[in-house]
mmCIF file as gemmi writes it, N, C-alpha and C atoms, coordinates in Angstrom:
data_model
loop_
_atom_site.group_PDB
_atom_site.id
_atom_site.type_symbol
_atom_site.label_atom_id
_atom_site.label_alt_id
_atom_site.label_comp_id
_atom_site.label_asym_id
_atom_site.label_entity_id
_atom_site.label_seq_id
_atom_site.pdbx_PDB_ins_code
_atom_site.Cartn_x
_atom_site.Cartn_y
_atom_site.Cartn_z
_atom_site.occupancy
_atom_site.B_iso_or_equiv
_atom_site.pdbx_formal_charge
_atom_site.auth_seq_id
_atom_site.auth_asym_id
_atom_site.pdbx_PDB_model_num
ATOM 1 N N . MET Axp A 1 ? 164.639 -103.004 180.224 1 0 ? 1 A 1
ATOM 2 C CA . MET Axp A 1 ? 163.568 -103.407 179.28 1 0 ? 1 A 1
ATOM 3 C C . MET Axp A 1 ? 162.448 -103.252 180.266 1 0 ? 1 A 1
ATOM 4 N N . LEU Axp A 2 ? 161.151 -102.983 179.553 1 0 ? 2 A 1
ATOM 5 C CA . LEU Axp A 2 ? 159.888 -102.716 180.524 1 0 ? 2 A 1
ATOM 6 C C . LEU Axp A 2 ? 159.431 -104.269 180.734 1 0 ? 2 A 1
ATOM 7 N N . LYS Axp A 3 ? 158.728 -104.322 181.749 1 0 ? 3 A 1
ATOM 8 C CA . LYS Axp A 3 ? 157.986 -105.707 182.353 1 0 ? 3 A 1
ATOM 9 C C . LYS Axp A 3 ? 157.106 -106.105 181.285 1 0 ? 3 A 1
ATOM 10 N N . GLY Axp A 4 ? 156.335 -105.038 180.836 1 0 ? 4 A 1
ATOM 11 C CA . GLY Axp A 4 ? 155.07 -105.24 179.937 1 0 ? 4 A 1
ATOM 12 C C . GLY Axp A 4 ? 155.513 -105.885 178.622 1 0 ? 4 A 1
ATOM 13 N N . SER Axp A 5 ? 156.774 -105.274 178.167 1 0 ? 5 A 1
ATOM 14 C CA . SER Axp A 5 ? 157.313 -105.822 176.824 1 0 ? 5 A 1
ATOM 15 C C . SER Axp A 5 ? 157.889 -107.254 176.991 1 0 ? 5 A 1
ATOM 16 N N . LEU Axp A 6 ? 158.705 -107.426 178.119 1 0 ? 6 A 1
ATOM 17 C CA . LEU Axp A 6 ? 158.961 -108.57 178.375 1 0 ? 6 A 1
ATOM 18 C C . LEU Axp A 6 ? 157.905 -109.72 178.458 1 0 ? 6 A 1
ATOM 19 N N . PHE Axp A 7 ? 156.873 -109.434 179.057 1 0 ? 7 A 1
ATOM 20 C CA . PHE Axp A 7 ? 155.762 -110.316 179.283 1 0 ? 7 A 1
ATOM 21 C C . PHE Axp A 7 ? 155.053 -110.448 177.821 1 0 ? 7 A 1
ATOM 22 N N . SER Axp A 8 ? 155.102 -109.515 177.02 1 0 ? 8 A 1
ATOM 23 C CA . SER Axp A 8 ? 154.418 -109.562 175.743 1 0 ? 8 A 1
ATOM 24 C C . SER Axp A 8 ? 155.322 -110.678 174.828 1 0 ? 8 A 1
ATOM 25 N N . LYS Axp A 9 ? 156.643 -110.558 174.726 1 0 ? 9 A 1
ATOM 26 C CA . LYS Axp A 9 ? 157.534 -111.157 174.066 1 0 ? 9 A 1
ATOM 27 C C . LYS Axp A 9 ? 157.492 -112.494 174.601 1 0 ? 9 A 1
ATOM 28 N N . ARG Axp A 10 ? 157.222 -112.988 175.885 1 0 ? 10 A 1
ATOM 29 C CA . ARG Axp A 10 ? 157.187 -114.275 176.414 1 0 ? 10 A 1
ATOM 30 C C . ARG Axp A 10 ? 155.888 -114.922 176.011 1 0 ? 10 A 1
ATOM 31 N N . LEU Axp A 11 ? 154.912 -114.157 175.857 1 0 ? 11 A 1
ATOM 32 C CA . LEU Axp A 11 ? 153.496 -114.501 175.452 1 0 ? 11 A 1
ATOM 33 C C . LEU Axp A 11 ? 153.576 -114.84 174.022 1 0 ? 11 A 1
ATOM 34 N N . CYS Axp A 12 ? 154.028 -114.043 173.305 1 0 ? 12 A 1
ATOM 35 C CA . CYS Axp A 12 ? 154.224 -114.138 171.892 1 0 ? 12 A 1
ATOM 36 C C . CYS Axp A 12 ? 154.847 -115.522 171.623 1 0 ? 12 A 1
ATOM 37 N N . HIS Axp A 13 ? 156.19 -115.701 172.383 1 0 ? 13 A 1
ATOM 38 C CA . HIS Axp A 13 ? 156.954 -116.793 172.064 1 0 ? 13 A 1
ATOM 39 C C . HIS Axp A 13 ? 156.036 -118.227 172.522 1 0 ? 13 A 1
ATOM 40 N N . ASP Axp A 14 ? 155.565 -118.098 173.529 1 0 ? 14 A 1
ATOM 41 C CA . ASP Axp A 14 ? 154.444 -119.235 173.981 1 0 ? 14 A 1
ATOM 42 C C . ASP Axp A 14 ? 153.646 -119.482 173.189 1 0 ? 14 A 1
ATOM 43 N N . LEU Axp A 15 ? 152.808 -118.576 172.546 1 0 ? 15 A 1
ATOM 44 C CA . LEU Axp A 15 ? 151.892 -118.828 171.554 1 0 ? 15 A 1
ATOM 45 C C . LEU Axp A 15 ? 152.361 -119.304 170.165 1 0 ? 15 A 1
ATOM 46 N N . LEU Axp A 16 ? 153.409 -118.687 169.746 1 0 ? 16 A 1
ATOM 47 C CA . LEU Axp A 16 ? 154.04 -119.364 168.598 1 0 ? 16 A 1
ATOM 48 C C . LEU Axp A 16 ? 154.37 -120.903 168.583 1 0 ? 16 A 1
ATOM 49 N N . PHE Axp A 17 ? 155.102 -121.143 170.03 1 0 ? 17 A 1
ATOM 50 C CA . PHE Axp A 17 ? 155.664 -122.585 170.25 1 0 ? 17 A 1
ATOM 51 C C . PHE Axp A 17 ? 154.326 -123.525 170.187 1 0 ? 17 A 1
ATOM 52 N N . ASN Axp A 18 ? 153.285 -123.085 170.915 1 0 ? 18 A 1
ATOM 53 C CA . ASN Axp A 18 ? 152.126 -123.86 170.834 1 0 ? 18 A 1
ATOM 54 C C . ASN Axp A 18 ? 151.535 -124.204 169.274 1 0 ? 18 A 1
ATOM 55 N N . LEU Axp A 19 ? 151.492 -123.212 168.641 1 0 ? 19 A 1
ATOM 56 C CA . LEU Axp A 19 ? 151.014 -123.192 167.287 1 0 ? 19 A 1
ATOM 57 C C . LEU Axp A 19 ? 151.896 -124.176 166.392 1 0 ? 19 A 1
ATOM 58 N N . LEU Axp A 20 ? 153.195 -124.153 166.515 1 0 ? 20 A 1
ATOM 59 C CA . LEU Axp A 20 ? 154.115 -124.899 165.818 1 0 ? 20 A 1
ATOM 60 C C . LEU Axp A 20 ? 154.099 -126.172 166.301 1 0 ? 20 A 1
ATOM 61 N N . TYR Axp A 21 ? 153.832 -126.588 167.65 1 0 ? 21 A 1
ATOM 62 C CA . TYR Axp A 21 ? 153.961 -127.838 168.259 1 0 ? 21 A 1
ATOM 63 C C . TYR Axp A 21 ? 152.562 -128.523 167.92 1 0 ? 21 A 1
ATOM 64 N N . PHE Axp A 22 ? 151.515 -127.789 168.197 1 0 ? 22 A 1
ATOM 65 C CA . PHE Axp A 22 ? 150.198 -128.589 168.08 1 0 ? 22 A 1
ATOM 66 C C . PHE Axp A 22 ? 149.689 -128.467 166.633 1 0 ? 22 A 1
ATOM 67 N N . LEU Axp A 23 ? 149.874 -127.687 165.74 1 0 ? 23 A 1
ATOM 68 C CA . LEU Axp A 23 ? 149.228 -127.278 164.549 1 0 ? 23 A 1
ATOM 69 C C . LEU Axp A 23 ? 149.448 -128.738 163.683 1 0 ? 23 A 1
ATOM 70 N N . PRO Axp A 24 ? 150.534 -129.381 163.565 1 0 ? 24 A 1
ATOM 71 C CA . PRO Axp A 24 ? 150.479 -130.543 162.72 1 0 ? 24 A 1
ATOM 72 C C . PRO Axp A 24 ? 149.76 -131.667 163.162 1 0 ? 24 A 1
ATOM 73 N N . HIS Axp A 25 ? 149.273 -131.715 164.369 1 0 ? 25 A 1
ATOM 74 C CA . HIS Axp A 25 ? 148.506 -132.797 165.223 1 0 ? 25 A 1
ATOM 75 C C . HIS Axp A 25 ? 147.161 -132.621 165.287 1 0 ? 25 A 1
ATOM 76 N N . LEU Axp A 26 ? 146.708 -131.49 164.814 1 0 ? 26 A 1
ATOM 77 C CA . LEU Axp A 26 ? 145.148 -130.934 164.498 1 0 ? 26 A 1
ATOM 78 C C . LEU Axp A 26 ? 144.786 -131.128 163.159 1 0 ? 26 A 1
ATOM 79 N N . SER Axp A 27 ? 143.618 -131.621 163.176 1 0 ? 27 A 1
ATOM 80 C CA . SER Axp A 27 ? 142.738 -131.746 161.67 1 0 ? 27 A 1
ATOM 81 C C . SER Axp A 27 ? 142.072 -130.466 161.548 1 0 ? 27 A 1
ATOM 82 N N . SER Axp A 28 ? 141.604 -130.419 160.513 1 0 ? 28 A 1
ATOM 83 C CA . SER Axp A 28 ? 140.914 -129.032 160.023 1 0 ? 28 A 1
ATOM 84 C C . SER Axp A 28 ? 139.517 -128.945 160.843 1 0 ? 28 A 1
ATOM 85 N N . THR Axp A 29 ? 139.013 -130.149 161.198 1 0 ? 29 A 1
ATOM 86 C CA . THR Axp A 29 ? 137.845 -130.043 161.963 1 0 ? 29 A 1
ATOM 87 C C . THR Axp A 29 ? 137.915 -129.558 163.472 1 0 ? 29 A 1
ATOM 88 N N . ASP Axp A 30 ? 139.117 -129.932 164.015 1 0 ? 30 A 1
ATOM 89 C CA . ASP Axp A 30 ? 139.676 -129.677 165.158 1 0 ? 30 A 1
ATOM 90 C C . ASP Axp A 30 ? 139.753 -128.227 165.214 1 0 ? 30 A 1
ATOM 91 N N . LEU Axp A 31 ? 140.371 -127.759 164.218 1 0 ? 31 A 1
ATOM 92 C CA . LEU Axp A 31 ? 140.857 -126.228 164.134 1 0 ? 31 A 1
ATOM 93 C C . LEU Axp A 31 ? 139.417 -125.357 164.102 1 0 ? 31 A 1
ATOM 94 N N . SER Axp A 32 ? 138.567 -125.934 163.242 1 0 ? 32 A 1
ATOM 95 C CA . SER Axp A 32 ? 137.493 -125.156 163.08 1 0 ? 32 A 1
ATOM 96 C C . SER Axp A 32 ? 136.496 -124.952 164.465 1 0 ? 32 A 1
ATOM 97 N N . GLN Axp A 33 ? 136.546 -126.387 165.155 1 0 ? 33 A 1
ATOM 98 C CA . GLN Axp A 33 ? 135.851 -126.324 166.365 1 0 ? 33 A 1
ATOM 99 C C . GLN Axp A 33 ? 136.56 -125.278 167.307 1 0 ? 33 A 1
ATOM 100 N N . ARG Axp A 34 ? 137.766 -125.425 167.301 1 0 ? 34 A 1
ATOM 101 C CA . ARG Axp A 34 ? 138.6 -124.534 168.321 1 0 ? 34 A 1
ATOM 102 C C . ARG Axp A 34 ? 138.37 -123.045 168.009 1 0 ? 34 A 1
ATOM 103 N N . VAL Axp A 35 ? 138.404 -122.608 166.791 1 0 ? 35 A 1
ATOM 104 C CA . VAL Axp A 35 ? 137.94 -121.322 166.314 1 0 ? 35 A 1
ATOM 105 C C . VAL Axp A 35 ? 136.728 -120.721 166.866 1 0 ? 35 A 1
ATOM 106 N N . ASP Axp A 36 ? 135.707 -121.773 166.469 1 0 ? 36 A 1
ATOM 107 C CA . ASP Axp A 36 ? 134.359 -121.367 167.045 1 0 ? 36 A 1
ATOM 108 C C . ASP Axp A 36 ? 134.269 -121.336 168.537 1 0 ? 36 A 1
ATOM 109 N N . SER Axp A 37 ? 135.039 -122.087 169.19 1 0 ? 37 A 1
ATOM 110 C CA . SER Axp A 37 ? 135.012 -121.837 170.664 1 0 ? 37 A 1
ATOM 111 C C . SER Axp A 37 ? 135.635 -120.687 171.314 1 0 ? 37 A 1
ATOM 112 N N . VAL Axp A 38 ? 136.671 -120.368 170.457 1 0 ? 38 A 1
ATOM 113 C CA . VAL Axp A 38 ? 137.446 -119.231 171.069 1 0 ? 38 A 1
ATOM 114 C C . VAL Axp A 38 ? 136.44 -117.871 170.59 1 0 ? 38 A 1
ATOM 115 N N . LYS Axp A 39 ? 135.851 -117.9 169.329 1 0 ? 39 A 1
ATOM 116 C CA . LYS Axp A 39 ? 135.072 -116.886 169.026 1 0 ? 39 A 1
ATOM 117 C C . LYS Axp A 39 ? 133.835 -116.816 169.968 1 0 ? 39 A 1
ATOM 118 N N . GLU Axp A 40 ? 133.265 -117.799 170.537 1 0 ? 40 A 1
ATOM 119 C CA . GLU Axp A 40 ? 132.155 -117.807 171.583 1 0 ? 40 A 1
ATOM 120 C C . GLU Axp A 40 ? 132.764 -117.274 172.872 1 0 ? 40 A 1
ATOM 121 N N . GLU Axp A 41 ? 133.885 -117.61 173.249 1 0 ? 41 A 1
ATOM 122 C CA . GLU Axp A 41 ? 134.369 -117.282 174.385 1 0 ? 41 A 1
ATOM 123 C C . GLU Axp A 41 ? 134.716 -115.872 174.299 1 0 ? 41 A 1
ATOM 124 N N . ASN Axp A 42 ? 135.199 -115.167 173.327 1 0 ? 42 A 1
ATOM 125 C CA . ASN Axp A 42 ? 135.447 -113.842 172.998 1 0 ? 42 A 1
ATOM 126 C C . ASN Axp A 42 ? 134.205 -112.934 173.112 1 0 ? 42 A 1
ATOM 127 N N . LEU Axp A 43 ? 133.011 -113.45 172.566 1 0 ? 43 A 1
ATOM 128 C CA . LEU Axp A 43 ? 131.964 -112.794 172.735 1 0 ? 43 A 1
ATOM 129 C C . LEU Axp A 43 ? 131.359 -112.618 174.169 1 0 ? 43 A 1
ATOM 130 N N . LYS Axp A 44 ? 131.518 -113.895 174.91 1 0 ? 44 A 1
ATOM 131 C CA . LYS Axp A 44 ? 131.117 -113.763 176.09 1 0 ? 44 A 1
ATOM 132 C C . LYS Axp A 44 ? 131.909 -113.048 177.139 1 0 ? 44 A 1
ATOM 133 N N . LEU Axp A 45 ? 133.159 -112.805 176.83 1 0 ? 45 A 1
ATOM 134 C CA . LEU Axp A 45 ? 134.107 -112.114 177.601 1 0 ? 45 A 1
ATOM 135 C C . LEU Axp A 45 ? 133.946 -110.443 177.266 1 0 ? 45 A 1
ATOM 136 N N . ARG Axp A 46 ? 133.596 -110.176 175.968 1 0 ? 46 A 1
ATOM 137 C CA . ARG Axp A 46 ? 133.364 -108.853 175.748 1 0 ? 46 A 1
ATOM 138 C C . ARG Axp A 46 ? 131.948 -108.307 176.497 1 0 ? 46 A 1
ATOM 139 N N . SER Axp A 47 ? 131.175 -109.185 176.391 1 0 ? 47 A 1
ATOM 140 C CA . SER Axp A 47 ? 129.781 -108.998 177.01 1 0 ? 47 A 1
ATOM 141 C C . SER Axp A 47 ? 130.032 -108.651 178.427 1 0 ? 47 A 1
ATOM 142 N N . GLU Axp A 48 ? 130.703 -109.569 179.152 1 0 ? 48 A 1
ATOM 143 C CA . GLU Axp A 48 ? 131.071 -109.415 180.736 1 0 ? 48 A 1
ATOM 144 C C . GLU Axp A 48 ? 131.692 -108.11 180.904 1 0 ? 48 A 1
ATOM 145 N N . ASN Axp A 49 ? 132.613 -107.89 180.11 1 0 ? 49 A 1
ATOM 146 C CA . ASN Axp A 49 ? 133.352 -106.556 180.093 1 0 ? 49 A 1
ATOM 147 C C . ASN Axp A 49 ? 132.555 -105.556 180.029 1 0 ? 49 A 1
ATOM 148 N N . GLN Axp A 50 ? 131.526 -105.455 179.025 1 0 ? 50 A 1
ATOM 149 C CA . GLN Axp A 50 ? 130.549 -104.265 179.023 1 0 ? 50 A 1
ATOM 150 C C . GLN Axp A 50 ? 129.782 -104.135 180.258 1 0 ? 50 A 1
ATOM 151 N N . VAL Axp A 51 ? 129.275 -105.267 180.746 1 0 ? 51 A 1
ATOM 152 C CA . VAL Axp A 51 ? 128.454 -105.318 182.096 1 0 ? 51 A 1
ATOM 153 C C . VAL Axp A 51 ? 129.228 -104.529 183.295 1 0 ? 51 A 1
ATOM 154 N N . LEU Axp A 52 ? 130.553 -105.207 183.451 1 0 ? 52 A 1
ATOM 155 C CA . LEU Axp A 52 ? 131.458 -104.575 184.464 1 0 ? 52 A 1
ATOM 156 C C . LEU Axp A 52 ? 131.742 -103.212 184.151 1 0 ? 52 A 1
ATOM 157 N N . GLY Axp A 53 ? 132.125 -102.746 183 1 0 ? 53 A 1
ATOM 158 C CA . GLY Axp A 53 ? 132.346 -101.363 182.634 1 0 ? 53 A 1
ATOM 159 C C . GLY Axp A 53 ? 131.22 -100.371 183.108 1 0 ? 53 A 1
ATOM 160 N N . GLN Axp A 54 ? 129.974 -100.973 182.509 1 0 ? 54 A 1
ATOM 161 C CA . GLN Axp A 54 ? 128.918 -100.09 183.121 1 0 ? 54 A 1
ATOM 162 C C . GLN Axp A 54 ? 128.594 -100.063 184.656 1 0 ? 54 A 1
ATOM 163 N N . TYR Axp A 55 ? 129.014 -101.253 185.232 1 0 ? 55 A 1
ATOM 164 C CA . TYR Axp A 55 ? 128.719 -101.222 186.824 1 0 ? 55 A 1
ATOM 165 C C . TYR Axp A 55 ? 129.722 -100.39 187.202 1 0 ? 55 A 1
ATOM 166 N N . ILE Axp A 56 ? 131.03 -100.352 186.981 1 0 ? 56 A 1
ATOM 167 C CA . ILE Axp A 56 ? 132.018 -99.549 187.511 1 0 ? 56 A 1
ATOM 168 C C . ILE Axp A 56 ? 131.724 -98.017 187.211 1 0 ? 56 A 1
ATOM 169 N N . GLU Axp A 57 ? 131.293 -97.77 186.173 1 0 ? 57 A 1
ATOM 170 C CA . GLU Axp A 57 ? 130.769 -96.274 185.788 1 0 ? 57 A 1
ATOM 171 C C . GLU Axp A 57 ? 129.589 -95.802 186.599 1 0 ? 57 A 1
ATOM 172 N N . ASN Axp A 58 ? 128.766 -96.563 186.909 1 0 ? 58 A 1
ATOM 173 C CA . ASN Axp A 58 ? 127.5 -96.363 187.874 1 0 ? 58 A 1
ATOM 174 C C . ASN Axp A 58 ? 128.268 -96.215 189.345 1 0 ? 58 A 1
ATOM 175 N N . LEU Axp A 59 ? 129.055 -97.126 189.687 1 0 ? 59 A 1
ATOM 176 C CA . LEU Axp A 59 ? 129.621 -96.936 191.145 1 0 ? 59 A 1
ATOM 177 C C . LEU Axp A 59 ? 130.256 -95.738 191.198 1 0 ? 59 A 1
ATOM 178 N N . MET Axp A 60 ? 131.203 -95.103 190.267 1 0 ? 60 A 1
ATOM 179 C CA . MET Axp A 60 ? 131.861 -94.149 190.181 1 0 ? 60 A 1
ATOM 180 C C . MET Axp A 60 ? 131.074 -92.693 189.976 1 0 ? 60 A 1
ATOM 181 N N . SER Axp A 61 ? 129.951 -92.94 189.318 1 0 ? 61 A 1
ATOM 182 C CA . SER Axp A 61 ? 129.006 -91.563 189.297 1 0 ? 61 A 1
ATOM 183 C C . SER Axp A 61 ? 128.205 -91.56 190.543 1 0 ? 61 A 1
ATOM 184 N N . ALA Axp A 62 ? 127.998 -92.706 191.352 1 0 ? 62 A 1
ATOM 185 C CA . ALA Axp A 62 ? 127.242 -92.558 192.53 1 0 ? 62 A 1
ATOM 186 C C . ALA Axp A 62 ? 128.149 -91.934 193.698 1 0 ? 62 A 1
ATOM 187 N N . SER Axp A 63 ? 129.441 -92.278 193.663 1 0 ? 63 A 1
ATOM 188 C CA . SER Axp A 63 ? 130.34 -92.014 194.59 1 0 ? 63 A 1
ATOM 189 C C . SER Axp A 63 ? 130.879 -90.477 194.638 1 0 ? 63 A 1
ATOM 190 N N . SER Axp A 64 ? 131.016 -89.855 195.858 1 0 ? 64 A 1
ATOM 191 C CA . SER Axp A 64 ? 131.565 -88.498 195.727 1 0 ? 64 A 1
ATOM 192 C C . SER Axp A 64 ? 132.946 -88.378 195.489 1 0 ? 64 A 1
ATOM 193 N N . VAL Axp A 65 ? 133.711 -89.469 195.78 1 0 ? 65 A 1
ATOM 194 C CA . VAL Axp A 65 ? 135.131 -89.452 195.562 1 0 ? 65 A 1
ATOM 195 C C . VAL Axp A 65 ? 135.365 -89.149 193.992 1 0 ? 65 A 1
ATOM 196 N N . PHE Axp A 66 ? 134.602 -89.517 193.107 1 0 ? 66 A 1
ATOM 197 C CA . PHE Axp A 66 ? 134.897 -89.374 191.738 1 0 ? 66 A 1
ATOM 198 C C . PHE Axp A 66 ? 134.12 -88.183 191.281 1 0 ? 66 A 1
ATOM 199 N N . GLN Axp A 67 ? 133.393 -87.249 192.035 1 0 ? 67 A 1
ATOM 200 C CA . GLN Axp A 67 ? 132.788 -86.194 191.475 1 0 ? 67 A 1
ATOM 201 C C . GLN Axp A 67 ? 133.83 -85.153 191.083 1 0 ? 67 A 1
ATOM 202 N N . SER Axp A 68 ? 133.378 -84.13 190.45 1 0 ? 68 A 1
ATOM 203 C CA . SER Axp A 68 ? 134.287 -82.961 190.304 1 0 ? 68 A 1
ATOM 204 C C . SER Axp A 68 ? 134.395 -82.162 191.512 1 0 ? 68 A 1
ATOM 205 N N . THR Axp A 69 ? 135.824 -81.541 191.616 1 0 ? 69 A 1
ATOM 206 C CA . THR Axp A 69 ? 136.111 -80.999 192.924 1 0 ? 69 A 1
ATOM 207 C C . THR Axp A 69 ? 136.432 -79.671 192.655 1 0 ? 69 A 1
ATOM 208 N N . SER Axp A 70 ? 135.653 -78.932 192.011 1 0 ? 70 A 1
ATOM 209 C CA . SER Axp A 70 ? 135.971 -77.558 191.51 1 0 ? 70 A 1
ATOM 210 C C . SER Axp A 70 ? 135.747 -76.646 192.643 1 0 ? 70 A 1
ATOM 211 N N . PRO Axp A 71 ? 136.809 -75.728 193.002 1 0 ? 71 A 1
ATOM 212 C CA . PRO Axp A 71 ? 136.634 -74.828 194.139 1 0 ? 71 A 1
ATOM 213 C C . PRO Axp A 71 ? 135.307 -73.977 194.152 1 0 ? 71 A 1
ATOM 214 N N . LYS Axp A 72 ? 134.679 -73.829 195.201 1 0 ? 72 A 1
ATOM 215 C CA . LYS Axp A 72 ? 133.503 -72.987 195.315 1 0 ? 72 A 1
ATOM 216 C C . LYS Axp A 72 ? 134.046 -71.563 195.886 1 0 ? 72 A 1
ATOM 217 N N . THR Axp A 73 ? 133.408 -70.582 195.12 1 0 ? 73 A 1
ATOM 218 C CA . THR Axp A 73 ? 133.988 -69.207 195.467 1 0 ? 73 A 1
ATOM 219 C C . THR Axp A 73 ? 132.781 -68.757 196.504 1 0 ? 73 A 1
ATOM 220 N N . LYS Axp A 74 ? 133.239 -67.968 197.635 1 0 ? 74 A 1
ATOM 221 C CA . LYS Axp A 74 ? 132.213 -67.562 198.529 1 0 ? 74 A 1
ATOM 222 C C . LYS Axp A 74 ? 132.09 -66.189 198.192 1 0 ? 74 A 1
ATOM 223 N N . LYS Axp A 75 ? 130.595 -65.808 198.366 1 0 ? 75 A 1
ATOM 224 C CA . LYS Axp A 75 ? 130.289 -64.24 198.185 1 0 ? 75 A 1
ATOM 225 C C . LYS Axp A 75 ? 130.39 -63.581 199.388 1 0 ? 75 A 1
ATOM 226 N N . LYS Axp A 76 ? 130.824 -62.494 199.526 1 0 ? 76 A 1
ATOM 227 C CA . LYS Axp A 76 ? 130.846 -61.548 200.626 1 0 ? 76 A 1
ATOM 228 C C . LYS Axp A 76 ? 129.941 -60.532 200.473 1 0 ? 76 A 1
């Protein structure tokens, strides 16, 4: 079994457990507030990921390590 799928199964199991355990104890207001906070966090993380992605792209384009290395033909 792959590590990733084992991790995914464990994560799904934990999420399901948390939902089943905590859901009966939460009011609709609590759930609504939690959904709103998760949406805000998601937007924040997406924005940060875009900034980091652009930063990495700029670093890679400025570095000779990531430039095309096509062989140059010498003229005689």
